N, C-alpha and C positions, 0 to 999 in steps of 0.2 A: 159569897164574890159578886154577887148583883150587886152587892150594897157599897162597892168598893168606887170612886171615879172613875170615870172611865182615860184620865190621864196617864193612872197607872196602868193600866193594860198597852197604851198607847207607847209610855217607857219604855217598860218591858218587852214587848216585841219588837220595839226601835234598839234597845241592846243587843236582844238575842241576832238582829239581822247585824250588827256592827259584827258581833264575836264571828258568828259565819261569814260573813266579808273576811275578816281578818285571818280566821284560821284558813280561806279560799285562796287567799292574795299568798300568804305563806305557804300553802303547801304549791301553787305555782309556780312561786321562784325556787323552793325545794324543786321542784322536777325542771324547773331550767337549767339550775345549777346541776343535776343530775344529768342530765341530757349534753349538760357542757362539756362537764369530765368524760361522761361516757366517748365524744367525738374529739376529745383532745385528753388523751390517756397520758400519764406520765411515760416517759421512758426508762423501759428499762431492759438493759443487755441481755438477759435471758429469756425475753420475751418480742424479741425484735420479728415483724410477722417473712421479712425473706433475708436471703444472703444476699448482699448488695454488690453490685461488678462493674466496679468502675477504672475511671484513667487521673491521673490528676492533669489536670486544664489551666491549660497559660495562654488565655485569647491575649495577653494584653502581648505577647510574642507574637504574635501573629498578623497577618491583613487582615482589616475592618469587616473585609465583604467576607471571609474565611469561615464566619460563623455560622451560615447556612450548612456552609459544605463539610463542617466538624461535628454537625450534629446530626448531620445524616449519616455520617460513619458510626457513629454511635451510635446509632438507632440500630443502622445494620452487624452490627460486633455484639448486640445484645446488651447494648451498658444500662447502668438504670442509677448509677449515681459520678459525680465527677468533684474533686476535689481544688477550691479556686479560692485566689487571692490570699494566701498568705506569704509572698515574695514580693505584694505590690505598693510598701508604703508610699513610694515617691510618684504612683497612678494616682493613688487615696488622696493624698495632699500633696502637689506636684509645689504647692509654695505655704508657706506656714502661715496654717488655720484655713489657707481654702480647700474646701473637701470636695472631692468629684463622685459623682455618684452614679452620675448617668452611664458609664460604661457597663457597670458592673449590673444593674438593671437589665439593660438588654439583653445580655449574657443569662443569666436569673428569667426573667422575662422568655429567652426562645427556650432555654432548657426547660421549664415548667409546661410551655406548650408540648413538648416531644415528649414528657413523661417522663422526666430525670431529674434525681432531685440531687442535693447540691449540700459539700460540708464549705461551710464557710471558713478560713482561716484570717486568724488575725495577726496582722504583715511586719509585729516587732522584731522578728530575725535579723530584718536588712534595715541599719537608717538610711535617711534621703540625703543627697547631698545639702540641703539646706541647713537640714539640723547640725548635722557635721562642719559645715560655715559658723554657725552660733556659737556650735559646744565641742569645739574640736576635741576636746579632755573626752568626750564620752567613749571613743576608740581607744581599746586597750592594747590592740595589737595587729600585726601586719606577717604576709608570709615570706621565709625563709625560700633558701634553694632546694627544690628535691632533691633526696640520693638518689646517685647512679641506681636502675634497672636492675640487680641479682639474679631476682627469677622472673622469668618470661609471662607470666601468670599473677605474678602480684603488683597490682601499680604500686609506684612511690607518690608522694603525696609531702610539697613543702609543710615543715611543720612552723608552727607559730611562735612568734618572736614579739618582743616589745623595745623600742618603745607603740603607740599605735597609728597605724594611718588608711586612710580610706581604702576600702577594699573589699577585705574576706567583710562573709555573712559572720552570722553570730558573732559582731564583735563590740562588742559594748558592755560597760558597766555597770551592773545588775544596780546596783546602789546610787549610781549619780540622783541625782533629782530632780534634775532637767530630763535626762534622758526617761524618768517616771513620769516626767509630769509630760511630756509630748505623744509617750506610750498610751498613759490612758488615756488620753484624749482622742486620737483615735480608733481605739479600741472602744469607747463610747460611740463614737460617730458611725461606724460603724454598723456595730449591732441593733445599736437605739435604728436604724436606718432599714434595715436590714430583718427584724426581728420575724416579723409578721408575715415575710413573704412565703406562697406557700414552697416552692421550690429547696428552703431550707431547712434541712435534717439536723443538722448540727454544727461545730464549732470547734475548729482546731484551736488550741491557743501556742503562738511561738510555734518551733520546727525544730523538732529535735534537739532539743533547748540542752545543754552540758554546760560547768564554769568554765571561764578562762585563768583561776587561782593569781590571774593577774593581783598585788598587793596597791592598788589604787590608796589614795588618800580614806575614799569615805569605807573602801573593807578592809583598809588598816583599825582605824575609829571603831568599825563596827566591829571586827573583832578583839579589838581591846574589851570595848563594852562586856564582850562574850565570857569573856576571862574576868574581868570584875566581878559578873553575877557568879559563874560559876567558880571559882577557886576565889572568890575575898579576897586573899594578900599573896602581893610576890612572893612571901614566905613559902606559900600554898606550893604554887610552880617551878620555887628554888627545889622541893623535895619531890614532884610528884615526879617532874624533868629531869631530875638528876644534871642539874645546869651545875655542879660544880665543878663536873667534869670540862676540861677545858679553863675554867677558870670563867664561866659564862652567867653567873649568878646574878640577878633581877634584885636593886636595892628599892626601886620605886616603879613604877607603872609607867610611870613616864621615863625610865630607861629601856623600856621594851624595843627591842631591834625590831625592823618589819619582817617579811616571809626573808627577802630576796636575800640568800645565799645560806639559808638557816642549812643547818644537818639534825640537830638533837630530834630523835624521831619519836618525841615526846611533843614537842612543837609541831613538827611535821605533820602528827596523826590528830591535834587539835584543832590545824588548820585544814587538814582535808574534811575531818566531819563541819567545819562549817560553811564549807564549798558545798558541802550536801544540801545543808541548811537554808543559802543562799539563795537555788535553785529551785527547792524544794516551796519555799517561802514566794517567792519570784512566780511562780506556776501558780500557787493557791490565790497569788493575788490577782490573777488576770482571772483566773476561771472565777472571784469571786466578783468582779465586775461585768462578765459575761453574766451570769445569774442573775443578777440585776435586769437582765433584758428578755434573757431569752424562754421562749413558749414553753410548756411542761412535757411538751412531746419532742422536746430537743434536746439534744446531748452536747455534752464538753467532752472534748479529747486530748490528745497531745498522744506528740506520734515517737517512739524512742526508736532510736536506727538501732538495726538488728545485733544481738547479745547481752550476755548480764556485762556492763557498765560498772565497773570502781569507784568513777568520780561521781555517781548519783545515787542515790536512795530511792530506787525505782516503786518500791512499797510504797515509802510513803508518800510520790509525787501521786501514783493511783488511787490515793485516797481523797485527794481534789477532785478527781475526774468522772465522767460517770460512765465512759467503757475508753478502754485505753489502747492506745494503735503500734504497730511497730513495723518498721521497713527493714526486714531481711532483704539483703542483697547476697545472691544465692552464687556460688561456683556454678560452672559450666561444662558442658561437654562429657567427657570423661570425670574430670575431677566433683562433680556436684556427687554430695555426700548425703544421703536419705536421711542420716543422723541431725545432719544441721537443722535439717527441715524438723523434724520431732522436736529437737532442743528448743529452738526458736517457738514452734507452737505450743511447747510447752510450758516453758516462761511469759508468754505471752497472759495464757490463762492462768499464771497462777498472780498474775497482779492484782486481780483483783475476785479469784475463785470462779469466774463466770467468759461467755463470749469475749473475741477482742477483735479488732481490727486489724488489716493488713494496709497501711495507706502510702504504700511503696512496696517496688521489688523490681528488679530487673528484667524490663521488659524485653530486651534484645542486653547488649553488651552493656557495661560499663569502665567509669576508667575517666582519670584529667588527661591522655595522650592515646595514642592510634597504639600504641605498643601491647598492651594487653586484652586487647577486643579478640575475645572466641564466643560467638553467637549460640543459642542454645541449639543441640539437636534437634533433629522434627518431635514433636509430642513434650518435651523436656518441661517447657513455662506449664504445659498444662498439668502435667505429672504431678509437678511444685504446686498447683493453685489446687487441686485435688488433695492433696497430701496436708496442703495447708488446713484445707474445710476441714479433716478427721480433726484435725486437733481445735475442732471449736474455735476456727475462726470464723466471723460475719461477715464480714467486705473486703472488698479483692479491688485495690487499685492500682493499676499498673504506673509505675512512674515514670512521666513524662512522655506518656504514649502520645501526646498530640501535641509533643514539644519540635519547631523545624528550628535546626542547629545553628544557634551563631557562633562566630569568631571564639575560639577560647571558653565555650561554654564545656561545662561536664558533659561528655559524651555518654548518653546512657540509654540510646536507642529513640527512635520518633516512627515507628510502625505507620501510623495515622495521616501523617504528616509527610511520607512521601511518597513515590510516584509508584505507581503499580501497588497503591495502599488495599486495594476492595479487597484482589484476589486474596492478598496475603491474609487478610481480616479474616474470610472468609476458611480459609486453609489451617491457620495455624493461633491468629489471637482467643477463638472462639469456635466451640463447635454449641452451638446456641440449644439443640437439643438437651445436650447434656448440662449443661445452665440448668434446663429449667425442671431438670433432672432432679438435681441438687439440690432447686430452690422448696421443691415438693417436699424433700426429703427431712428440711430443717423438723424440729422437735418429733422427731416419730421414728422412734428408736428401731422399728422393726425394717422399715424404708433403709435408715441408717446401715443395718447391718448388712439388707441385702446390696448396698450399697459398695463393701466392705473389698469385693471380689475384685471390681473395676481399677478400684484404687490401686490394691495389688499391682494388678497388671499396669499401673502410669507409673509408679515405681522402681517396676524392673525395667521398662523404660528409661528410665532415671539413670540406670546402675550401668 
């Protein structure tokens, strides 16, 4: 060794130093990545830290200076999460391409300061007036006349009719390219702007989405392409659908009539399956956009209205969500049926075989007029929430609990906005200690077992 030139040793030790430095740098990067992963774990519905307890909050309906009072009431009620922004496209984008974020920034900042989380909605289920003016063909229905009230407990709602006029929500052609273009733009603008806000824990895409079934030119064109791919030739649908009946054979694809007026059950079934797929693909499209921006610890959800829906494939839709949500609106007073609560919970859990969220429920009464308003008996709402919790429901958002009523609004109750709200909060909306007990019981089977007795007492109150 003593005979080797000195520069060989220098080179050798320099090489060793570089290798050690490289390994050290790699280890530091790996440690930093691991630390980052530990700080922001991927969201999993079965690993949520606590039960969320909150309200659907519509600050855009309220006076600007009301925010402080609302947050104060939320804190007194033990609220930990709010859902915001899902019906506000014209507030986000009052003019074509003019996006406004300051109003929501103020709200999210104040909620974060109060320790309250937020679920941010994509506002696509009600298009702005300027978009209707530019492309009136986007809307596809209008409300007819509500039928007479035959059952004093069952509210009546107007039926959807064609042609399309501005007014109703969920009133758009899913396949209209101008709607898709503007919807994608507003979704990207909102999610990219607020994705790093510490208050935002998840996103709700659209709202209680369902098909309209209206055979617009875009729908008819997509349906025809579906038939060509599936059946190849008109002769196949002639046989499968039995179109020889009443002499309705189709000689060429160009002869296929639109859905309007069709009585053939084969055609109708294929159209309904097509409508299922349109909604599933639409929500998957929204989820894909949001996934490009959201943090790993944030989730994507969609809220199904309560019950089973034959016009949706809820299980297929759930495959594109991180966690599902549902909006069970329950009967009140003597008509409250515990089996409805169990069924709603079992359905919500079955969609992904894990925890789910309740993003709306009737905090007081509900209906589009005053004839069917029956407030809950004392303790009924609390009993329903406990019962839903036993079905692995993992979030409670009381519908419109901070909504100031406007003329023509859906009357769903606004206990935090009315006078005398504070004692009502303390007495009926929440029992803080019970909520804390419920949170601590999540994930601990022994405590869940111990909690069954008080739940049964709540159910007996509902009977």
